[in-house]
C-alpha positions as CSV (number, residue, x, y, z in Angstrom):
1,M,17.8,-7.5,3.2
2,N,21.0,-7.3,3.0
3,A,22.9,-4.7,0.9
4,S,21.6,-1.4,0.6
5,S,20.3,0.2,-2.9
6,A,19.4,3.3,-4.3
7,P,15.9,4.1,-4.8
8,R,15.1,2.5,-8.5
9,S,12.5,5.3,-9.2
10,A,12.1,6.4,-13.4
11,P,13.1,10.7,-13.1
12,A,10.0,11.7,-15.4
13,R,8.1,10.1,-12.9
14,L,9.0,10.6,-9.9
15,G,6.7,14.1,-9.4
16,P,3.4,12.4,-10.9
17,R,3.9,9.2,-8.8
18,H,4.9,10.8,-5.9
19,G,2.2,13.5,-5.7
20,S,0.2,14.7,-3.1
21,W,-2.6,13.9,-1.4
22,R,-2.7,17.2,0.0
23,I,-3.7,15.3,3.3
24,R,-1.1,15.6,6.0
25,T,-1.3,14.8,9.6
26,A,1.2,16.5,11.4
27,L,1.6,14.8,14.5
28,A,1.2,11.6,13.2
29,V,4.5,12.4,10.7
30,S,6.2,13.7,13.0
31,A,5.9,10.2,15.5
32,A,6.8,8.6,12.1
33,L,10.2,9.4,11.5
34,A,11.3,10.1,15.3
35,Y,15.0,9.4,14.1
36,V,14.4,10.4,10.6
37,P,16.3,14.4,9.8
38,V,14.5,16.8,8.7
39,A,16.3,17.8,6.4
40,A,16.3,14.5,5.0
41,V,12.6,14.8,3.7
42,P,13.4,16.1,-0.2
43,A,10.5,19.3,-0.9
44,H,8.2,15.9,-3.6
45,A,7.6,13.9,-0.7
46,F,4.0,14.8,-0.3
47,G,2.9,11.1,-1.4
48,P,5.3,9.5,0.7
49,D,4.3,11.5,3.6
50,T,0.7,10.0,3.2
51,H,1.8,7.2,2.9
52,T,3.3,7.7,6.3
53,D,0.6,9.7,7.7
54,I,-2.2,6.4,6.9
55,T,0.2,3.6,8.2
56,T,1.0,5.4,11.1
57,R,-2.8,6.2,12.1
58,A,-3.6,2.7,11.7
59,L,-0.8,1.3,13.9
60,P,-1.2,3.4,17.3
61,G,-0.1,1.0,19.4
62,F,3.7,0.9,17.4
63,Q,6.5,2.6,19.9
64,K,8.8,4.9,17.8
65,L,12.0,2.5,15.8
66,S,9.4,0.1,15.1
67,L,6.8,2.8,13.8
68,A,9.6,4.6,11.4
69,A,10.7,1.4,10.3
70,M,7.4,0.6,9.3
71,A,6.5,3.5,8.4
72,A,8.7,6.4,8.0
73,H,9.0,8.7,4.6
74,K,12.8,8.1,4.9
75,I,15.6,7.3,7.2
76,D,19.1,8.2,5.9
77,N,20.1,8.4,2.0
78,T,19.2,4.4,1.6
79,H,16.5,3.4,4.1
80,W,12.7,4.1,4.4
81,G,9.7,2.5,5.9
82,A,8.5,-0.2,4.6
83,I,5.1,1.1,3.7
84,Q,7.7,3.3,0.6
85,T,9.0,0.5,-0.4
86,N,6.8,-0.5,-3.9
87,D,7.6,3.3,-4.5
88,H,11.1,2.5,-4.7
89,I,12.0,-0.9,-6.2
90,H,8.8,-2.2,-7.5
91,A,7.8,2.2,-9.2
92,E,6.8,0.5,-12.8
93,Q,4.7,-2.4,-12.2
94,T,0.8,-1.4,-12.0
95,R,-0.2,-4.7,-10.0
96,Y,2.4,-3.1,-6.7
97,H,0.4,0.2,-7.6
98,C,-3.5,-0.4,-8.3
99,D,-3.1,0.7,-11.7
100,D,-4.5,0.4,-15.0
101,A,-7.1,-1.7,-14.0
102,D,-9.8,1.1,-15.9
103,Y,-13.2,0.6,-17.4
104,L,-15.6,3.0,-18.4
105,A,-19.3,1.6,-20.4
106,T,-18.9,3.6,-23.1
107,G,-19.6,0.6,-25.5
108,S,-15.9,1.4,-27.1
109,Y,-14.2,1.7,-24.5
110,P,-10.0,-0.2,-26.3
111,R,-10.6,-2.3,-22.8
112,T,-13.2,-4.8,-21.0
113,R,-14.5,-5.0,-17.5
114,Q,-13.1,-8.7,-16.7
115,Q,-9.6,-7.1,-18.5
116,A,-10.2,-3.9,-15.9
117,T,-10.9,-6.5,-13.0
118,D,-8.5,-9.1,-14.4
119,E,-5.6,-5.9,-13.3
120,L,-7.2,-5.3,-10.2
121,L,-6.9,-8.7,-8.8
122,A,-3.5,-9.0,-10.3
123,C,-3.2,-6.2,-7.7
124,V,-5.3,-7.8,-5.0
125,Q,-3.1,-10.9,-5.4
126,T,0.0,-9.2,-5.1
127,A,-1.0,-7.4,-1.4
128,I,-2.1,-11.4,-0.6
129,V,1.7,-12.9,-1.4
130,G,2.5,-10.1,0.8
131,F,0.5,-11.5,3.6
132,D,1.2,-15.1,2.7
133,K,5.1,-14.2,3.3
134,A,4.6,-12.0,6.2
135,V,3.6,-14.7,8.4
136,A,5.8,-17.0,7.2
137,A,8.5,-14.7,8.1
138,A,7.1,-13.9,11.3
139,D,8.2,-17.9,12.6
140,R,11.5,-16.6,13.2
141,L,10.7,-13.9,15.5
142,V,10.1,-16.1,18.6
143,D,11.8,-19.7,18.4
144,A,10.0,-23.3,19.7
145,G,10.5,-22.6,23.2
146,G,8.6,-19.1,23.2
147,H,11.4,-16.9,23.6
148,I,11.9,-13.6,21.5
149,K,15.3,-13.3,19.4
150,A,16.9,-10.8,19.9
151,A,19.4,-10.7,16.0
152,E,15.7,-11.6,14.4
153,V,14.5,-8.2,16.1
154,A,17.0,-6.0,16.9
155,L,16.3,-2.1,15.3
156,G,19.7,-0.9,16.0
157,H,20.9,-0.5,12.5
158,P,17.8,0.5,10.1
159,C,16.1,-1.9,8.1
160,T,17.4,-2.3,4.4
161,Y,13.9,-2.9,1.8
162,D,15.1,-5.6,-1.3
163,D,13.4,-7.9,-1.6
164,R,16.3,-10.0,0.0
165,R,16.6,-12.2,3.3
166,G,17.4,-10.6,6.6
167,R,16.3,-9.9,9.6
168,A,13.0,-11.4,11.0
169,K,11.3,-7.9,11.9
170,C,12.7,-6.3,9.0
171,E,11.4,-8.9,6.4
172,V,7.9,-9.2,8.3
173,F,7.6,-5.2,7.9
174,E,8.9,-5.4,4.2
175,H,6.0,-7.9,3.1
176,L,3.4,-6.0,4.9
177,G,5.2,-2.5,3.6
178,H,4.5,-4.6,-0.2
179,A,0.5,-5.7,0.6
180,W,-0.6,-2.2,2.7
181,H,1.2,0.2,0.1
182,V,-1.0,-2.0,-2.8
183,V,-4.2,-1.3,-0.5
184,E,-3.6,2.6,0.3
185,D,-2.7,3.3,-3.6
186,F,-6.0,1.8,-4.7
187,Y,-7.8,4.2,-2.6
188,A,-5.9,7.4,-4.0
189,H,-5.6,5.8,-7.4
190,S,-9.6,4.6,-7.4
191,N,-12.5,6.2,-8.0
192,W,-14.0,3.8,-4.9
193,S,-14.6,6.7,-2.3
194,D,-14.9,9.6,-4.3
195,Q,-17.4,11.6,-6.3
196,A,-17.1,13.1,-9.8
197,D,-17.1,16.7,-10.8
198,P,-21.0,17.6,-10.5
199,K,-20.0,20.1,-13.2
200,H,-19.2,18.3,-15.9
201,G,-20.8,15.0,-17.8
202,I,-19.4,11.6,-16.8
203,G,-16.7,10.4,-19.5
204,L,-12.8,9.9,-19.5
205,G,-11.5,13.3,-17.7
206,N,-14.4,12.8,-15.2
207,P,-15.5,9.0,-14.6
208,P,-18.2,7.8,-11.8
209,G,-17.5,8.0,-8.4
210,L,-18.8,5.5,-6.2
211,Q,-18.4,7.2,-3.0
212,Q,-17.8,4.1,-0.7
213,R,-17.2,4.8,2.7
214,K,-16.4,0.9,4.0
215,P,-12.6,-0.4,2.9
216,A,-13.1,-2.6,-0.2
217,P,-14.4,-6.0,0.0
218,F,-12.1,-8.0,-2.4
219,F,-9.0,-7.0,0.0
220,T,-9.7,-9.0,2.5
221,L,-6.2,-11.1,3.0
222,R,-6.5,-13.3,5.0
223,T,-9.5,-14.8,4.3
224,Y,-8.4,-14.5,0.5
225,S,-4.7,-16.4,1.6
226,H,-6.1,-19.7,2.7
227,Q,-8.0,-20.1,-0.1
228,S,-7.1,-21.5,-3.7
229,T,-6.3,-18.5,-6.6
230,A,-9.4,-19.6,-8.6
231,A,-11.5,-20.0,-5.4
232,W,-10.6,-16.2,-4.1
233,K,-10.6,-14.9,-7.5
234,K,-14.4,-16.1,-9.1
235,D,-15.3,-14.6,-4.9
236,A,-13.8,-11.0,-5.3
237,A,-15.0,-10.7,-9.0
238,K,-18.9,-10.6,-8.1
239,T,-17.7,-8.0,-6.0
240,V,-16.5,-5.5,-8.0
241,D,-18.8,-2.4,-9.1
242,P,-18.8,-2.5,-12.9
243,R,-18.0,1.5,-12.6
244,L,-14.8,0.6,-11.0
245,T,-12.6,2.0,-12.1
246,T,-8.6,3.0,-11.4
247,G,-6.3,5.7,-13.8
248,C,-3.5,4.5,-16.5
249,V,-1.0,5.2,-16.2
250,P,1.7,5.5,-19.6
251,G,4.3,2.9,-19.9
252,E,3.9,1.1,-16.6
253,Y,3.9,-2.4,-17.2
254,E,0.2,-4.4,-16.4
255,H,0.1,-8.3,-15.1
256,D,0.7,-9.3,-18.6
257,G,4.4,-8.2,-18.7
258,K,3.1,-5.2,-21.5
259,K,3.9,-1.6,-21.2
260,A,0.5,0.3,-20.8
261,D,-1.1,2.0,-23.7
262,C,-3.4,4.8,-22.6
263,K,-4.8,6.4,-25.4
264,G,-8.8,6.8,-25.2
265,R,-8.3,5.3,-21.8
266,I,-9.1,7.1,-17.8
267,N,-5.5,8.6,-17.3
268,H,-3.9,8.7,-13.8
269,Y,-3.1,11.9,-14.1
270,D,-3.5,15.2,-15.5
271,S,-3.1,15.8,-18.7
272,A,-3.5,17.7,-21.9
273,G,-7.0,18.0,-22.4
274,Q,-7.8,15.1,-19.7
275,K,-8.2,15.2,-16.4
276,G,-6.3,12.8,-14.0
277,L,-8.2,10.5,-11.8
278,S,-5.3,10.1,-8.9
279,K,-6.0,12.0,-6.3
280,E,-2.9,13.3,-6.8
281,S,-4.2,15.1,-10.0
282,S,-6.8,17.6,-9.8
283,R,-9.9,14.8,-8.6
284,G,-8.8,15.2,-5.5
285,N,-9.2,18.6,-5.1
286,I,-13.3,17.9,-6.2
287,G,-15.7,18.0,-3.2
288,D,-13.4,15.8,-0.2
289,N,-12.8,13.1,-2.7
290,A,-8.5,13.9,-1.2
291,N,-9.5,13.5,2.4
292,Q,-12.4,10.4,2.1
293,A,-9.5,8.6,0.0
294,V,-7.0,8.8,3.0
295,K,-10.1,8.0,5.8
296,V,-10.9,4.6,4.2
297,A,-7.1,3.9,3.4
298,V,-6.2,4.5,6.8
299,A,-9.4,2.2,8.0
300,D,-8.3,-0.2,5.9
301,I,-4.9,-0.6,7.8
302,E,-6.4,-1.1,10.7
303,R,-8.3,-3.7,9.3
304,Q,-5.2,-5.5,7.6
305,W,-3.4,-5.0,10.7
306,Q,-6.1,-6.7,12.9
307,D,-6.5,-9.7,10.6
308,F,-2.7,-10.3,10.6
309,R,-2.6,-10.6,14.6
310,D,-5.6,-12.5,14.1
311,E,-3.4,-15.1,11.8
312,L,-0.3,-14.6,14.1
313,L,-2.3,-16.1,16.8
314,A,-4.1,-18.8,15.0
315,K,-1.3,-20.2,13.2
316,Y,1.3,-19.8,15.9
317,P,-0.6,-21.1,19.4
318,G,1.4,-20.4,22.5
319,R,3.8,-17.8,20.6
320,G,1.8,-15.4,18.4
321,K,1.5,-12.6,21.2
322,K,5.0,-12.7,21.5
323,M,5.5,-12.3,17.8
324,I,3.3,-9.3,17.9
325,C,5.0,-7.4,21.2
326,A,7.9,-8.0,19.0
327,L,7.0,-6.2,16.2
328,T,5.5,-2.8,17.5
329,H,8.4,-2.8,20.8
330,D,11.2,-1.1,19.9
331,T,13.8,-3.5,22.2
332,P,11.2,-6.3,23.0
333,T,12.1,-9.1,25.2
334,D,10.8,-11.9,26.9
335,S,10.4,-10.0,30.5
336,T,8.6,-7.2,28.4
337,C,6.5,-9.3,25.9
338,G,5.6,-11.6,28.7
C-alpha cells in the first residue's frame, strides 16, 4: 500500500464489469464520497456506486473520512475506497468476484455441479483470507499497552490499496475490502435472491431463481476462519443448493488458473441470443431482482462487520474495543476511544 498505481482493468470489459445494478441511494453515496470531487466520478460508475451504497448502508457508525476510505468509489485519480479494490487490481480473477460457479441440471451441461461448487468455494476462500488478514493487521492499530498508534490510523492522505503493507488502518480496510467485495458480488452475480423470468422456460438464458432473502450460509467467514480448509469446505458444500449458479465471464481466470470458455454455459453478461444472469444485465430488470440483490448484500455486510468486531474483541481482549473505534473514527485518540 505504498506506491500508487493506475487501476488494472481491461477496457473491453470495463463497461460490463462496472454495469449498473440500477439501485442507488443518493444520501448514502453522498456520505461515502464526502471528500471526493463530484467531477472525479466517471459516467460509467454505476457499479462502483452500488458497492459504495451497499457498504455505506451497512456501516452507519463510521465517520466520513473513514467511511470514504472503506467505501468511496473514487477519491482522486489514483485512490479509491477499499471496497472497489477487486475491480481495480483483481478484475480478471473469478475468485474475487464469484463468477464462473455456473451450473444447470440439463444432463449435458459442460460443467458438473461439483465443478461449480469448487469455483464457488474458491470465492469463499478468498473472502476468508481477507477476513484473516484484516484481523492480523488490526494488531498494529493499538499497542500492547492499549494506546492507539497515531501514525497507523492517520487519514491525512488517502490510503493506497495495492496489496502491499501500509498504515494499519488502511491495511485492515484493504483486506476487508477484498473479502466484502466478494460477498457483495456474489449477490449481484448469482441467482441467490432473484427470480427467473416467468414469461420464459428455464434454460441457459433463464436459470431458476432461488428467491432467498437472507445471507448465504457459506459466507460465515468468522466461523470458517477457525477451521481447517478441508473442514470448512466440507461444511460449506453441504449448504450449496444444487440449483445455485453464477454466470460465466469469457476469458476470466478461474481458480485452476485457466481462462474461462463460456460456450454452452450460463452467461454473466447479456450476449447475442442469450440473456445474462448478473443483475447488471437484463436479469436485474425481472421483478424486483436488482433491489433484492442489494438488500441481501447489505444484510450480509452488516453480518460481516459484526463478526469482524466480535473477532477483534475475542482475539485482542482489552484492546479490541479501541481497535474498533480506531477504524470507525477519523481522528481516534486514547481519550475519544476510551
